[in-house]
N, C-alpha and C positions, 0 to 999 in steps of 0.2 A: 339789353344792349353788352353784359359782358358775358352772354352765350354766344351772340355774333361775333366778338372779338375772340373768343375763345374758338370757334368755328374756323374762322379768320388764319388764327395761328396754326390751328392743325392743318386745314392745308395748304397752308404755306411749306408744314414741316414735310408733307407728303410729298409736294412738289419738289425741292428740295433734296427728298429722299430718292425720286424717283430722276430727277436731272444727274445727281451723282453716280448711280446705278448706270445709266446712258453714257455717260462721261467716262467712267471706265470702261465700259465696253468698247465704245468707238477706240479711246483712245490703246486699249490691250490689241485689238484687233489690227488699229494703223502698224503697232511696233513691230507685232510680228511677221504681218507681211513685209513689212519695210527691211527687217532684220531675214528674213527670208530670200528676199528678193535680192539684197547685197551679198549674199553668200553665193546665188547663182552669178551673180557679176563678176565672181572670183575666177571663173573658169570661163568665161566670154572673151576670147582673145584681144577681139577690137574693143572690150570694156576694160581691160586690165589696166589700163593708165591713164583713165577717164576719172575727172574728177568723182564723178556720182560712186564708184570701185573705191575711191580711196580710205583708208582708216579715218583720216580727217572727218571725212564725211560722215562714217558710221559715227564717230563721237559728236559730232554737231546736232547729228539727227536726234541721238537717243538724247542729248542735253534740251533737244528743244522739245521733244515730249515731255521729260520731267519736268521741265518747266512750265510747258503748259496744263500738266498734274497739278501742278503745286498751286497754278493761278486759280485755276477751276475747282479743285476740292476743299474740302475742310481738312484743317483748319481755317486757314486765310481765305477760304469765301465767306463764312461765316464773319470773324472778324472784321472782313471789309464793308459790312455792313454794321458795325458797332464804333469803330475808330476810322478816321478821315486819315489818318496815316497808315496802316493797310490795305485801305480803298486807293491811295495813291502806290505802294508798293504792288498790289496787282493787277493797277491799270498798266503799268511798266513792263511786268510780264508779256501780259497777254498782248500788246499792243507796239511794244521792241523788241523786248529779247528774247521770243519765243520763234514769232516770227524771222528776227535775224538766224538767229541758228538751223531751224530747221530749212531756208529757202538757202543756206549759203552751203549746206548740203548738196543742194540739189536733189532733193530724193523722189522724184519723179520717175527716174530711170529704174531706183530700186524698187519703186511701189510697182512699178508695170512688172517687171520681172518677177515679184513677189506674189502677183495673180497667179491663179490656177489655165490653164493652154483653154480654156473652156470660157472663163471670162477676159481671157485676152481677145479672143475670138470675137466675143460679141460688143468690148465695147471696140474692136476694129470696124467692125460693120455697121454700129451705130455712127462712128466716125464718119466712114465715107458718106452715111445716110445725112449727116450734118454736120460737114464741112464747110456750108454756108454759115452756118452756129459759129463757128470756132473764128472764123472770120471779122465776123461783125464782133465778138468778145474781144477780138483784139484790137478792132477799132474804136470800140467804146471806151474799155479800161487800158489806155492807151498813157504815157508816161506823167502828163497833165493832171488826167482824172486820177490817175493813182494817188498822186500827189495832194491833190483837193481833197479825198475822200478822207485820205490817212489823216491829214488836219482837221477836217472834220470832226472826225469822228474823237479825235484827240479832247477838240473842245469843247462838240454838243453836250456831252455828257456832262460838263461845269454847268450848266442853266441850272439854278434854281429848283424850278417844278422838275424836270425831269429829272435831277440828281435825288432830290429827297424821294420822286415817285421809285427808284431802285431801292430806295431802303424800305421802302413799306409792301410792292410787291415784288416776290421773289420770282414771275415770268419775266418781269421787266429786268431784274438784275441779270436773269440769264441772257436776255437780247444783249443788253451790255456788251457783256461779254462775248458773244458771237461778232458784235458789229466790231469791235475792238481788234478779236483776230483775222477777221474778213478782208479788212482793210489793211491794218497792218502788213498783212500778208500781201496782198496787191501790191504795194509799195516796196514790200522788201524783193517782189518779185522780179521786178522791175530795175530794183540796186543789185541781184545777186547775178543778174543775169542769168538762173535757172532755167531749165530744158523744161518744157518746150518752150522758148523766147517769145516774149511779148510783143516785142518791138528791136528791132534794128539796134547793132552797137552804138552806142553814144563814142565820142573821141574821149580819151580817160580825164583829163582836166573836168569838161562839163560835164561828166558821170559825176567825179567826185562831189563836184558843187551840189549837184541833183541830190545826192546821198546826203550833204551836208543841211541841205536846208531845211529837214523833217525835224532837224533838232529844236528850230526857232521858233513853234508852237509851245512843245514842254517846255523850254525854257525863259521865255517868256510867263506862261499860267507860274510857274514857279515861284520867278520875282513880284509876281501878284500877290499869291497866296503870302508871300513872308510878308509885303508892306503893309499888310491889313491888321488893324487893332482888334478885329474881332471876326471870329471862324465866319462863314459864309453859310456852313450847313448845319443842320443840327443829329447831332448822332447821340447814342446813350451814352457813350465812354463810359460800359459798367466796370465797377473794381473788382478783376481777377485775381486778386491778390499777386500774382507774377508780373501785372503792368497796372499802374494807374497813372494816368494821364488825364488833363483837366480836357475842356474840349478845345479852348486854346492851344495846348502844349503840343495836342495829338493837328491841330491845321498847321500851326506853323512846323511843326516835324516834315509834316506830309509835302509843304511846298518847299523846304531845304532838299527835302531828297528829289524831288520832281527838278529842282534848280541845278542839284550836285551831278545827279547821275541820270536826268532824264534823257540824255540826247548822248548820251557817251557810245549806245552802238551805231550811230548814225557818223557820230565824229571818228568814231574807230574806222567804219567801214571808208569814210571819205579820203582820211589817210592811207589807210592802206591804197586804195585807188592813186592816189598820188605818188605814195611809195614806188606802186608797180610805173608812173608816169616816169617818174624820176631814172628810175632802171631804165625802159624802152630810151630815154633820151641819151643816156651814156653810153649805152651800144650804139647807138649810131655812128659810123665812120665819120672822123673829122675832114672838114671841106679841105680840099689842097690848096695849098697857098698862092696857087697860079691864079684862082679866082676871086682870092680877095683882095692878096696883095698888089693893085695896080693903080697907076697913075689915075684912072677913071673911077675907080671904087672908093677915091680918098676922096675926091672931089664933095665939098658940102653940095646937097640938094637944091638946084635953081642957079648954079654957078656954072660957067662954061670954060674948056679950060684955058 
């Protein structure tokens, strides 16, 4: 039995190391490709004033890649299997913060320009052959589907059996990360309106509501965790010297973190959209007095003059 556990532990460590190397390589290649494409956008006249070519987008994209690295790599990836508090930190980074930064940066134009000419040619040819695939993709992953998947990805990993499985099996732990990133990214793709657009633009006020709804399942989860008198999950909670947390403390602190900060990116996006809507309303020309200051306009509905 001891040899079996030792073998499983060694296999898990090998899986973690290989996953770490793969993540570092993918993030480095993506960041380099993005940076090269962003520089190329600076010399394209029709792109110089676009959102994708702005310095703000560069900062947001690099922050997004950095947050992904923080959430996916040690020490946070290891701590998230030892303390519930750090699992919630990682959960929020991968499902909300990183997708928010990356898709607000509108990264795909820069990534496209960062590819080699041969790579762009091959992708363009593939796109011509698969144009129906893109149409179907947009139909399947519409706003409703993206919202549902984001909520489902947030809640499904709180199931007790599945949650404990992520603590024991490194591959399931990695699968959780992938699901959180993909589902969160789809939702933020719709919120940000990043190119290429997955759907037609919404009016600003409904768009703000759509963005704010994403905070609800996270907030509710945090309240539930805070209200319970015992932790739902069994974490090792080792004494690391620099941090000592009881299982209940880690559980409640994780719930407090989710409740207080879990929906901040969605709330910020909703407020940003509402601010734009109010600005649009202020810029509308005033209605001439002759159109509203008339005897007919002053009559109550249902009354004749």
